[in-house]
N, C-alpha and C positions, 0 to 999 in steps of 0.2 A: 709671723705677721703677714697681711695683705698689702700691697705698694698704695691702695686706697687710704685703710689705715695709715700707714706712715707717712703720706705726701699730706691726708689732712692734720695730722698732728701738726707738722712743721707748719704747715697753714695757719691754723690756727694758734701755736709760740708766735710766730711771726707778727701776724693779727695785735698779739697784745702789746708785743714789745712794739711795735707802731703804735699801739691808740694809748697806752701811759704817758709818753712825751706829748702827743699830740694832745692830750687833753690840757696838761701843764702849760703848755706851750700859746695853747687857743686863748687860756685864761689870761696869761702876761699880754697878749697880743689884741684882746680885745681893751684891758685898763691902759695900755698904752694910745690906740685908737682914742682913747675917752667915751668908750661905748657904756650908756649906764647902765649900771646893772650887768655885769657879762656874767655873773653868774647862775643867775637866775635866764639868761639867753642858754647858756649852754645847758641847762638842766631842761629845759623846754626841747630843744634839740637831741637830747639822748631821748626824751618819754615820746619825740614825733618818730623819732629813728626805730626806736623799740617797737611802737604801733607800726609801723611799716614795714618792720623787718618780719612780726606777726602776720602781717597781712599777706605777705610775699607766700609764707611757707604754708599757710590755709591755702592760697590760690594754686600752687605747686601740689599741695598734697591732691586736692580738687580733680585739677586737670590730669594731674600726672606727667610723669619726668619726659617722657618722651614728644608731649606735646610742646612745653614749654623749652628745650634745650634748642641752642643757637643751631647747633650742628643739625638737628632737625630740617632747620630750613635753608641751611647753605648743602646740606646734602651731598 
């Protein structure tokens, strides 16, 4: 297995292990702060995040890897 695959898998697992508690704690935190309808706010944030993630992926595919990498600019 390549290093990229292993590191990518570790990153994905770590992201999932961070995301699940974040969602449950965010809902509880918003309820404690008396935010009206926190579940709807979370749902909207997830949809917006998904849309922006999709747009970022399309831009990345269109412009190419070399043009968007930070190391390209820091060189």
